C-alpha positions, 0 to 999 in steps of 0.5 A: 500500499502507499504512502499518504503524506499531507501538509500539516500547518496551522490556520494562521500563516504568520507561524513557523511554518508547515510539516510535512508527514507521511503515514504508511501502516502503522508509522508517521515519517516526519518527511520535510518541512516548509517555512514560512518566509514572508514571517522571516522563517528562513530554517526548520528543523525536524526529526526526520522518520517514524514518531517514536513520542 
């Protein structure tokens, strides 16, 4: 079965940006970020891989 993904972001565009997550089976993987450049963000970091929290 293919992975299903989407961009997650807050309703307010002035926040830090968006986070891309993909779900495969029972795991959610962080696969990318998109900083809110209009709000002054240039870099957003994240931990790649499945969420183990």
